[in-house]
C-alpha positions in Angstrom: 78.5 326.2 -24.2 80.6 326.9 -21.2 84.3 326.3 -21.4 86.6 326.5 -18.4 90.4 325.8 -18.0 92.3 323.4 -15.7 95.9 324.3 -15.1 96.9 322.9 -11.8 97.8 319.5 -10.3 95.1 319.6 -7.6 92.2 320.5 -10.5 93.6 317.5 -12.5 93.2 315.2 -9.6 89.7 316.5 -8.9 88.6 315.6 -12.5 88.9 311.9 -12.2 85.1 310.9 -11.4 83.5 313.2 -14.2 86.2 312.3 -16.5 85.2 308.7 -16.0 81.7 309.3 -16.5 82.3 310.9 -19.7 84.7 308.4 -21.0 82.6 305.2 -20.3 79.4 306.8 -21.7 81.1 306.7 -25.1 81.6 303.4 -26.7 84.0 304.8 -29.2 86.4 305.8 -26.3 89.8 304.0 -25.9 92.1 303.6 -22.7 94.3 306.2 -24.0 91.8 309.1 -23.4 91.2 307.8 -19.6 92.2 309.7 -16.7 94.5 307.0 -15.6 96.6 307.3 -19.0 96.4 311.0 -19.1 97.3 311.6 -15.5 100.2 309.0 -15.5 101.7 310.7 -18.4 101.6 314.0 -17.0 103.3 312.8 -13.8 106.1 310.9 -15.4 106.7 312.5 -19.0 105.3 316.2 -19.0 109.0 317.6 -19.0 108.7 321.4 -19.4 105.3 321.4 -20.8 102.3 323.3 -19.2 98.8 322.0 -18.8 95.9 323.4 -20.5 92.8 321.1 -20.0 89.5 322.5 -21.3 86.3 321.5 -19.6 83.0 321.9 -21.6 79.6 322.0 -20.1 76.3 323.1 -21.3 75.9 325.8 -18.6 78.3 326.9 -15.8 77.2 324.3 -13.1 75.8 321.5 -15.4 77.6 318.1 -16.0 80.7 318.0 -18.0 80.2 317.2 -21.6 83.8 316.9 -22.9 87.4 317.1 -21.7 90.3 318.4 -24.2 93.6 317.4 -22.2 96.1 319.7 -24.0 99.6 320.7 -23.0 101.8 323.6 -24.2 105.1 322.5 -25.9 107.7 325.4 -26.3 110.2 324.8 -29.2 113.6 326.3 -29.4 113.3 329.7 -30.5 110.0 330.2 -28.5 107.4 328.8 -30.9 104.3 327.8 -28.6 102.6 324.6 -29.9 99.3 323.0 -28.5 99.3 319.1 -28.3 97.2 316.5 -26.8 98.6 314.8 -23.7 100.5 311.9 -24.9 101.6 313.0 -28.2 104.2 310.9 -29.7 103.7 307.5 -27.9 100.0 307.1 -27.7 98.0 304.6 -30.2 94.9 306.7 -30.2 94.6 310.5 -29.1 91.3 312.3 -28.8 89.2 314.4 -26.6 87.1 312.8 -24.0 83.6 313.3 -25.2 80.1 312.1 -24.2 78.1 310.0 -26.8 75.3 312.6 -28.1 73.7 313.5 -31.2 75.8 314.6 -33.9 74.7 318.2 -33.7 75.4 318.5 -30.0 78.7 316.7 -30.6 79.7 319.4 -33.2 78.7 322.2 -31.0 81.0 320.8 -28.1 84.0 320.5 -30.5 83.3 323.9 -32.0 83.3 325.4 -28.4 86.6 324.0 -27.7 88.2 325.6 -30.8 86.4 328.9 -30.3 87.8 329.1 -26.7 91.3 328.2 -28.1 91.0 330.9 -30.8 90.8 333.4 -27.9 94.3 332.5 -26.7 96.8 334.7 -28.5 99.8 332.7 -27.3 99.9 329.5 -29.4 101.2 329.6 -33.1 100.4 325.9 -34.0 97.8 323.3 -32.7 99.5 320.0 -33.6 97.0 317.0 -33.3 98.7 313.5 -34.0 97.4 310.0 -34.0 93.7 310.9 -34.4 91.7 308.1 -35.9 90.6 308.8 -39.2 86.8 308.3 -38.3 87.0 310.7 -35.3 84.4 313.8 -35.3 87.5 315.6 -34.3 88.9 315.4 -37.9 85.9 317.3 -39.2 85.7 320.0 -36.5 89.3 321.0 -37.2 88.6 321.3 -41.0 85.5 323.6 -39.9 87.6 325.6 -37.5 90.4 326.3 -40.1 87.8 327.1 -42.9 85.9 329.6 -40.6 89.0 331.4 -39.3 91.1 331.1 -42.6 94.0 329.2 -40.9 96.3 327.0 -42.8 95.7 323.4 -42.2 98.2 320.6 -42.8 96.8 317.0 -42.7 98.8 313.6 -43.0 98.7 310.2 -42.4 100.9 309.5 -39.2 100.6 305.6 -39.4 98.3 302.6 -40.1 96.5 300.7 -37.3 95.4 297.2 -37.2 92.5 295.8 -35.4 90.9 292.1 -35.8 87.1 292.0 -35.6 86.5 289.0 -33.5 83.9 286.3 -34.7 81.8 284.1 -32.6 84.3 281.3 -32.3 88.0 280.3 -32.7 87.3 277.9 -35.4 85.4 280.6 -37.5 88.2 283.0 -37.1 90.8 280.4 -38.2 88.9 279.4 -41.2 89.1 282.9 -42.3 92.9 283.1 -42.1 95.0 282.6 -45.2 96.0 278.9 -45.8 99.5 279.7 -45.2 98.8 281.5 -41.9 96.5 278.6 -40.7 99.2 276.0 -41.4 102.0 278.1 -39.8 99.8 279.0 -36.6 99.2 275.2 -35.8 102.8 273.9 -37.0 104.3 276.6 -34.9 102.3 275.4 -31.8 103.1 271.8 -32.3 106.9 272.4 -33.0 107.3 274.5 -29.8 105.3 271.8 -27.8 107.5 269.1 -29.2 110.7 270.6 -27.9 109.6 272.2 -24.7 107.0 272.2 -21.9 104.6 275.0 -23.1 102.0 276.9 -20.9 99.9 279.9 -22.0 99.7 282.0 -18.7 97.1 284.8 -18.6 97.9 287.4 -15.8 96.4 290.5 -14.6 99.2 291.4 -12.1 101.3 294.6 -12.6 103.9 293.0 -10.6 104.9 291.0 -13.8 105.5 294.4 -15.8 109.4 294.3 -15.2 109.4 290.8 -16.6 107.7 292.0 -19.8 109.8 295.0 -20.1 112.8 292.7 -19.9 111.7 290.5 -22.6 110.6 293.3 -24.9 113.9 294.9 -24.7 115.6 291.7 -25.4 113.6 291.1 -28.6 114.4 294.9 -29.8 118.1 294.8 -29.1 118.2 291.3 -31.2 116.7 293.5 -34.1 119.3 296.5 -33.4 116.5 298.8 -32.2 116.5 300.8 -29.0 113.0 299.4 -27.7 110.2 301.2 -25.9 111.6 300.8 -22.3 115.1 302.2 -22.8 114.5 305.3 -20.7 113.8 305.4 -16.9 110.9 307.8 -17.4 109.3 305.4 -19.9 109.5 302.6 -17.4 108.1 304.5 -14.6 105.1 305.8 -16.8 104.3 302.1 -17.9 104.6 300.7 -14.5 102.2 303.3 -13.0 99.5 302.8 -15.8 99.6 299.2 -15.3 99.0 299.5 -11.6 96.1 301.8 -12.3 94.9 299.6 -15.0 95.0 296.7 -12.5 93.0 298.3 -10.3 90.2 299.0 -12.8 90.5 295.4 -14.0 91.8 296.6 -17.3 95.4 295.3 -17.2 96.1 292.1 -19.4 99.4 290.6 -19.5 99.9 287.4 -21.4 103.0 285.0 -21.1 104.2 281.9 -22.6 106.0 279.9 -20.1 108.7 277.6 -21.8 110.0 274.8 -19.5 110.8 277.0 -16.3 111.0 280.5 -17.6 108.8 283.2 -19.0 109.9 283.4 -22.7 107.3 285.7 -24.3 104.8 288.3 -23.2 102.1 290.8 -24.6 101.1 293.5 -22.5 97.7 294.8 -23.2 94.4 296.1 -21.7 90.8 295.2 -21.9 88.6 298.4 -22.5 84.9 298.5 -23.5 84.8 295.0 -24.8 88.1 295.4 -26.8 91.6 294.2 -26.1 94.2 297.0 -26.9 97.8 295.2 -27.4 100.5 297.8 -26.4 103.8 296.1 -26.5 105.3 292.6 -27.2 108.4 290.8 -26.3 110.2 287.5 -26.3 113.6 285.7 -25.5 115.4 285.9 -28.8 116.6 282.4 -28.5 113.2 281.1 -29.2 112.7 283.3 -32.5 113.3 280.3 -34.6 110.1 278.5 -33.0 108.0 281.8 -34.0 107.1 282.2 -30.4 105.4 285.5 -31.0 103.0 284.0 -33.4 102.2 281.2 -30.9 101.5 283.7 -28.1 99.4 285.9 -30.1 97.3 282.9 -31.2 96.6 282.0 -27.7 95.7 285.6 -26.9 93.3 286.1 -29.7 91.7 282.7 -29.0 91.3 283.8 -25.3 89.7 287.1 -26.3 87.3 285.2 -28.7 86.4 282.7 -26.1 85.6 285.6 -23.7 83.3 287.2 -26.5 85.1 290.4 -26.7 84.4 292.3 -29.9 88.1 293.3 -31.2 91.5 292.7 -30.7 93.5 295.8 -31.6 97.2 295.2 -32.6 98.2 298.9 -32.2 99.7 301.3 -34.7 102.4 300.4 -37.0 102.8 298.7 -40.2 104.5 295.5 -39.3 103.6 292.7 -41.9 102.7 290.1 -39.2 99.6 292.2 -38.6 97.9 291.7 -42.0 98.6 287.9 -41.5 96.4 287.7 -38.7 93.4 289.0 -41.0 93.4 292.6 -39.2 91.7 295.5 -40.6 93.7 298.4 -41.5 92.9 301.9 -40.8 94.8 305.2 -40.5 95.6 307.4 -37.8 95.9 311.1 -39.0 97.8 314.1 -38.1 96.6 317.5 -38.4 98.4 320.8 -37.9 96.7 324.3 -37.5 98.8 327.4 -38.3 98.0 330.6 -37.1 100.2 332.5 -39.5 102.1 332.1 -42.6 105.5 332.4 -40.7 104.4 329.5 -38.3 103.4 327.5 -41.3 106.8 327.9 -42.9 109.0 327.5 -39.8 107.2 324.8 -37.9 107.9 321.6 -40.0 111.5 322.0 -39.8 111.3 322.7 -36.0 109.2 319.6 -35.5 111.5 317.5 -37.9 114.5 318.8 -35.9 112.9 318.1 -32.4 111.5 314.7 -33.0 114.5 313.3 -34.8 115.6 310.0 -33.4 112.9 310.0 -30.7 110.7 307.2 -32.2 107.1 306.5 -31.1 107.9 305.3 -27.4 106.7 307.6 -24.6 109.6 310.0 -23.7 110.1 312.9 -21.4 110.9 315.1 -24.2 
């Protein structure tokens, strides 16, 4: 395998077409491995980090097989840590890898780690929010076993997704009796008091409205919200515009009387919906407006014959009520030395304290 490095803005821009080809040929990929997501993150949230993208080919001039978009974070005191772009703020991180036989996939991943091992600057490779069924997990274990590096693995958070059946009625029938009653009671109650309209929307122009609704709901819960920082708002606005160009963006609103009162920001990719953030005006909380909106969103996805509705990471109880399947995202930290294994956990804990999981320019 032939591995090259990309470290400049011009080279990153030039990767777009081959990145797209690799991504879309793998049915397990998510929008969070897309060029649009990674490049937007790099433009808005890189801070002082340095890029290190690894491009894997069978031979020097052959087609790209995989892209591993790393950046280098320098902790106070000088510790160099390799992370995937989007760490601490992306639902599913991974390499962009072509679908191929398992043996070839393993060769690609092994080539990436062999190349990284030849770099002496890094002390830690920190990989967070990797889906537990990703081939990357096994590749990291093999790399550490071969090189004798210490490995720390943990669960970063649960993730929930709904496998969508053939019809809305089949889906509703599978819900608990309590959830079925709540879903239709909440719809009727809201409609008794207000004129209610479900408004699907694919325009990024309404992203600011969604941000306002999200922040309003989070403040009512005494939480900071995902859009409290200007850099995060700029990142999400840029991603939304790019997803809109690809016809991936999916904004959904509930209009109550004459105002947009609730919204879900999501995208549709490879036949699946990926919900990212939700918000609503707290004055409608007593009407369970979030439940009503999610019900309409899920019903729409079933009608469009999509395969799954991903409710994103996090352990919020409402996700289980929608009969969502729970899986885990994993974190893996590879330590080059005993000293780094000893000092990194505290360095990381000090650094990420109070950051939360929303995208930040850290």
